[in-house]
N, C-alpha and C positions, 0 to 999 in steps of 0.2 A: 067608911071611911077607913076600918080598920083593916077590913077584908082588901080594900087595895093597896094600900100602904104593906101590906103582907105581901100579895102578889107585887106591888113594885120591887120591894125588898128583893123578893125571888129573883128577878129581871136583871135587876142591876146585878147579883153575885153571880147570875149565870152569865151576864155579857162579860163583867172583869175575870169570871172562870175562862171564858172561851179566850181573850185577851191576854192572861198570863201562860196561857198553854201553847198557843201561836209562837210568843218570843222566848218560852223554855224550849222547844222545837228546834229553832232558829242557832236559839244556842250551843242545843248538843249537836245543829250538826255540823255547827262552825268549828266549835270543838272535837269532833270525830275528824274532821278534814286536815286540822291543825296538827292531831296526832299520829295520822296516820303518814301523813307528808316528814312528820320529825324521823319516825320509826323507818322510814323507808330509809332514810338518808343514815340513821347510827345502824339498820341491816347491813348496808354497804361495806360495812368497814369490820362488822363483826357474825361469823354465821351462829351464834351462839343462841339467834332471836330468832324463834322461828314462831312466837305468837307475840298477841299484843302482856304487853305485863300492863297487870291494876294496881300496882301499889310502886309507882315510879315514884323515887325520892325516898323512900322507906326503910333502905335494906344501904346507903354508903358504907364500903369498905374504906378506912381512911391508911394512909402509909403507901410509900410508893411501892410497886414490884408487887402489892395485893393482888389476890385472883378470886374472881366470882363468876357465880353462872348467870347472876343478873345484874346487868349492869346500866346506871339511868340513861335514859336520853340527853344527850348532850348538842349543843348550838353548833359543832364543829366537826368536821369528816376528819376521821383517823388520820394520820399517813400510814404510808403501804407497811404492811408486816412484813417480815422476811422470819425463815425462810418460804417461801410459796404456802401455797394450802397444803393442806390445814393449816391454817392459821393458829398461832399460839394463843391462850386468851389474854386480851388486854391486860396489863395493867394502868394502876387510879393513882392518878395521881393522888396527894393528900388533900388535894380539895376539893376532889372526886369529879374535875373536868374531865380533857377527854384522853382517850386509853391510848397508850404510848409502849411501842414494843421493849418488849423484859429487857433487850440492850441495845446497845445503837445500832444503827443502820452500820453495814461494815464501809469502809471511806472506799472510795474508786483504787484497783489496784494497781501500782507501778507496772510502767513499763517494762514488760518480761518479754526476752527472746527466745526463749527455752520450755520447753512446756513436753516433759515425756519422750526427750529424745529425738526432739525436731524443733530446730532456730526457727523461730516466727519472726526475729526479726536478723536480718544480715546485711552487712554493709559489703559491696562487692567494689574491687582498687580501681576496676574498670568505669564502673559509676562514677567515683571522682575523677577519674582523668588520666588513667596510668594507661600506660600505650603497651608495655608489655613487651617491645621489639626486642631487648638487650641492647639498645643505645641509647634512647631518651632518657633521662631523669624521671623517676618515678616518685620519688622521694616524697612532694609534698603530694600525692595522692595518696601516696600509704600516709602521711599523719593524717588527712581531714578524714580517710574513711577510720581512722583509730579515734577522733575526737568525735565522730559521730555514732560509736561504739560503745566510747566511754561514757555513755549517758542512759546507757540501756542493760540493765541487769540481764546477764546471760543472751547476751547476741554476738555476733559474729563477724568476725572481720573475713573474707574470705577473697583468697590468694589464688585465682582459678587454674586449673591444670592448661599446659600444652601454651603458658606464655613465659617468656625469661624478665623478670624486671630487674632492672640497673636500681639500687634503690644504696641512699651516702648515709653515713649517720646516723641513728636516727634513734631518739628514746620514745618508747611508748611507754608512758605514765601514769600513775594514780599520784596524790590517794584518792583522789575525790571518784575519781569512778566508780561504776557500779560492778559488783562483784560478779564472779564465774561468767567471765567473757572468753571467746574462745576465737584463737589464732588458726585458723584453717587455710593450711596453706599445701596445696597439690601443684602448683608452679613450681615453677624455681626465679630465687631472687640472687642475683650476682653483687658482689663487693665493686668498686668504684678501682677504677690501676690509674688511676690519674694523681698524681701527689698533691694537686691542690683540696681535690673533697676533701682529706683530710687533717688541713690546716699544717698546724705545729706538730701535730698529734695527739690523737686519741685511742682513749684505754677502752673501748669498744664498741664492737659498730652494731648491733641490734641489742639494744636495752629496755627489758623488761623492770621496771622497777616501781615497788610500794605499791603492790596487787593482793585482791584477794578471789584467789581462786581460776589464776590463770593458767590456759591449756595454749598450747602450741602442738598442734596436731597434723595430720594429713601423711601424702605420700609425695611431697615435694623436696626439693634440695636447697639448702642453703650452702651459696658457692664462694669463700673468701678468697680467690683467687690471689693465695697466698704468697704465689712465686716471684711475684715482683718485693717481696719483702725479707723471703729466705734468707738469701745469700749479703743482705746488707747486714753489718755487726751493728749492733746496740747495746749502749752500755745498760738499758734497761733489761735486756735481756737476761731472763733465767741465767746463773749460773753451772759453766757445765755439769753435766755429772759427773760426781766425782768419783763414782762408781768405775767409771772407764778403767780406772788405775789399777783396775783387778783385772783387765783382761788384756792379756801380753798376747800378740800374734807372734808366732814361732816363728818366721822368717825377718819379721821387722821390717817389712818393707812398705816402701812410702806410696802412699794412693794418692793419684793429683785429684785436685780441687772438680767437682761437677761442670760441665758447661754454666754459662750464665744464662740466667735466663731471658727469655727474649721480650725485651719491654719496646714500648711504643717510643719513640724519642721525644714527645712530647709530653709523655709521663713524670720525667725528671725523678730525682734522686724521692725516695719512699721516705718519711719522717722515720728519725728513730724508736718510736714509742709503738710497739705494734699492738694492733688493736685484737680482743678476743671477737670471737664472732656472735656469739651469743649470750646473752650476759640475763641473768636474774638477779634484782639487788630488791631486801626489804622485805620481800614481798610471803604470802601464807600460802598455803598448798599450791603450788606451780608443778605442771604437768609440762613432761615433753613424752611425745609418745610418734611414731610412724615415718618421722623426717629422716634426713642425710643429710650431715654438716660434713663440708668435706672444705681440703686446701687451708684452713684457716691460715693466716697470717700467724700467732700463735695460740693461746689456748682456744679451743674450739664450743666448750658449753661449759658452762662457772655460775653458780650460785655461790652469793656473796648473804649472808645476813635474813637465810630464808630461815623459815618454819613450815614444814610437812611439804618434802620435794617426793614427788615420783617420777621417774624417766623409765621407759619401757619401751621395746619391740622399734630401736630405730637405731642408728650406726652413726658410725666417724671413721673416715678415712681421711690421710693424707701420704705422699711419697713419699722414699726415702730420704730425699733433700731436704725435706721441711724438718727445721728447728723449733724448737722450744713450743711442742705441737701435742700439749697435754690433753686428750678425750675429755674426759672430764672432771671439771677444777672442782672440790668445798671447800667453803672457808666460813667459818663461824656458821655452819648451818646445822641443824639438827633434824631429825624426825624423817631420814631421808631413806629410799627406796629404791634401786637401780638394779632392773632383772633383765633378764628377754632381749638381750643388746648385743651389737657388737663394733669394739671399739680398733682400730688399729690407727694408731697413732704415730705414722711415720715405719717406714720401713728397718731395720737394721742391715743399713748396706756396709760395705766394708767401711774401717773403721777409717778417720781420716787424720793424718799427721802430714808433721809441715818439720823444715828445719835439718841441722846438721843434730844426727843422735849426741846425747850426753849423756856422762854416768849418772844410774842413779842404780836404785836398788828393785830387785826383781819383789816378787810378791814377798821376801822370805829378809829380814833386814842382816847386815853383816856385822861383824864383831863392836864395831868403832866406826863411828859413833853408833850402827843404828840397833843398840842394844836397847835403848831407849827412843828411838823413833824409827816409828812405821811407813820408810821413805819405799814409793812407787810413784815413779813419776813426778818426783818432786811434794808430794804428799805424805803427812803426816798422819801416821796410822798408830796403833799402843805394838809396844813392846810384843815381839814373838818369842816363847817358851825358847832356852839356847838349843836342842835339839835340832832347830830349824837353821840356824846360821848358816847365812851360805855371804859370800862377797858379792860386791857389787857388778854390776853388770848395765850394759850400753842397750840404753831402746828409744825410740824415737818418740820427739812431744808429741804430747795430742794435743790436734786441733782444736777439736769443738768434739759436741756430744751431737749425736744424729736423734731426731725424733726425742718425746718425751712417754711420761707415765700414761696408760690408758686409764687407769683413775687417780686422783690425786688428791689426798682426803689431806689438810691442814690444821690447824691450830681453830679451835672453837668449835670443833664438830662432835656428839655426839649421837648414840644411837641411830647408827647409818647398819644398814643392812644392805650387802650385792651379793647375787646371789644369779647365776645361769647368765656366765659374758662369758662371751668369748673375747680374747685380747688379744693381740698380734699384729702385723710387728709393732715394736715397740718398747717402753722401759720396762715393761708389768704393772702393778696398783701398787701404790706409792702410799707412807702415813709420813708425809714430811716432802719436803725437809722443814724444822722445827726447831725455835729457838736461834734464828739467827739474831747476832748484833745482842748477845745476853740479854733476848726477852722471850717474855713466857709463854709457852703456852701448851696447851689443853683438849687432849681428844680422851675420850674414852669410848665404851659398848662401841666395838666395829664388831661386825663378823662378814666374811669374806669367805664365799662357800660356792663350790658347783659350779669353778671356772674352767674355762681351757687356755691357757695358754702356748702359741707357736711362737718360735724365734724372736722369742723377747729378748733384752741385755737383764735385768733382773726380773723375780717371777712376784714375791708378796716381800715385802720390803717396809723398816723404819728406818727412816735416817734423822737425825738430829743432829744440832753445832755444838762444839764446846762452848761453853757459857750460858748457854741456856737455861731456864726455870722451866716448875712444869713439871706435867707427867702425863705418857701416854699406858694406857691399863685400861684391860679386860678388852683383848679384842681376840679372835677367832678367826684363824684362815682354818677350812674343813675343803676336802672334797679336791683339791685343787689338781688338774693335767696337767705337764707337761712337757713340752716336744720341743727340744732345741733349742732348751732355754740356759745360758751362760752362767748366772748364779739365781738359782730358785729361789732361795731364804737368804733372806740381808738384814740384821742389824747391825745400823754404823753410826756409832754415837760422835763421830771422829770427821764427819760431814764438812769439806772444804771445796773451794771453788776457787784456790790462789795456790801459787807453789810451794809455800807452805803458809799455817794458821798458828798462830799465840797457842800455845797450850794452857789450859784453866781449869780449875776443877769443879766447878758447875756443873751442872746437866740436867738436861729434860730428866726424868726418871722414867724409866721404862720397869713394868710387872705387868704379871696375867696377862702372858702370852701364850695360844697356846697353837699348836701347826699339831694338826691331822691329819690323814691320809694326802698328803703330799707325794705324789708318786708322778716317775715318768723321766725323761730322757735331758742331761746339763753335758754342756760344753765345756766348764773351766772350774768352778768349782759347787757343788752340792749346796754346803751352807756355808755364811760368814754369818759369824757371831764378833763384833768390834765392841765391848763395852765399857764405861766410862771406869777406871780406877776408883775414883771418888765416892762413885755411883750404879755400883754394878745394876744388871738384869736381874730381875728374878722374878722366879714364877714363868720360869720359860718351860714350858711342859712340850714332848716328841713323842709324839705315838702315829703309828702305821705312817713312817718315811721309808718312800723306795725309790730310788733319787741313782739310776744308771750311766754312766757315763759313755759319751759319742764323740769319736778325736774328729775333730775337726779342724782347723788351722790357728790354735790355741793352747800354750801350756797350760797344763791341767795338775787341778790339788788337790789337798784331801780336806776334810770337813776342818774349818778352825773356829777358836773358841776362844775370847779373853774375857774375863772377868762376867761370864755368863752362868748363873744357877738356875737349877730349875730340877725336872724328872723328868727319865726314859719310861714311858709306859710298854713301850712294848719295844724288841728289837728292831731297830733301824740297817737301811743297804743305803751308803754303804757304812758301817760302823759311825756313830757317833759319841767316841769318846773322852772328846775335848770336855765334852757340857758337864759343871761342875754339879752333883748331885746334893740338892738341901738349900742350904741359904748359906750367902757372906757370915763369916765371924764376926767380922766389924763393918756394919754397914751404916755409913752417915744415914741419920733422920734427916727428913726434908724439914725444915722450918716453915712457920707458919704463910711466912712472904713468899714461899718460892712453891705452894700445893695447890694446887688447885680445888 
């Protein structure tokens, strides 16, 4: 009985062991399948798992961004890891959950149209309906192309070659456009000559406003077709160039008007406001290169309230009968670089005169009343030293100036650098006129060098109105080659566009002006310095000036200086003995309200 019981017990235990063993194996098998499945999923998100982990869940490293060679298995697959393999070690979240990239994946890039010098996104005006036949109005097509390009950073508007596009007044404007848009001009854009297209008058024809990194480039032409405007008198025109009074023809002959331009009978009278051909306003890093601007109704290229201007390898041209056609006009702009360009801003044709000759004074005043006013063709000037007093003589009245400055630098400009420019015909390179209507003008840090001037009225010039405030300071004119220039070096603080101007004591102060290596030929007067009695020009430096006369058809005169102080660093040709050395004995100090 007891033996049976013992055997029975052994058998029972054996059966129980066999049952338990089979259940254990099944459990292990199930666990093995589950572990392999989970391990394979985790391995797809990290290359660090190369073998099974025997101690999962026992080595958690808490804290975002931590790294471990052994990461626990997880129930979710990790997101893609940037950059491509080999991936960085996954970072663990504080809860030890899914591995995440150590930094957020980059957001999809913006639409960009420029990559390594190649425009990947461009908008051809032909694709927007432009005809380019020179007679169909393509303004709307240009507007549509710009609207599309405006949304894409570094895109390009394409104006293709071998087409002529008639475009009316248009503004390519921001400020919500993307940056670095290129206006690729290889064709020709022409202005309408029908008065209806201009309404009552518009100040600019093609305008780029409130943009960042705008570039106008190419081999194309902007043609303002200004001949329909030039013969029309406008009260909005810039005043007649006052320095024409210094240029007196020997024979005093009267010149006929040039012939009136041919006009369509349908065009009608043009508005009195004449537009600038190409204007940039309120923009940063504006570039113009390669193109030609010609025959503008008024100024060819203008930058107003811009920062960071680059102009190079472009040209400006207009014929001899064009009036008030500045080449490049700068106003309230800073950090400007202009180089390697040709600016022919109207030919210096014969001086146009009209009417009966009337009594006036020559370049030198008579004893009474010219000892207190310096009159030529009716304009006030400072008194000339007594040894040069001459009687009054008769000359014809000037009708109008022709052309205008190659570069005009107006108030609010600083850090301007101009070099390697060909200028002429035209009126040279000018700072001003400044201070008109008793306004304040501030110009500083201007460098103009390596310039060739041919057949211009003036060479390098500073001109201000009586009654103005502010200052011109820190100006360098260097290495200027002049050829048949009437007045190569001019400072005129008595600029005036009327028969007489009221004498005023306040003036825009002029100081720190350097002229060096100004060489070549002149046809009227080599140097003309006419500075204010109340605020003389100071720190005017002359170095290596060599100007030789070339007799043409004008009276010629010696250098003239009035209230001009500075130094001669080397002998000059001709001698400029009129410059007063040192500083004035009683120089008025500008008050706070009129200093810059």
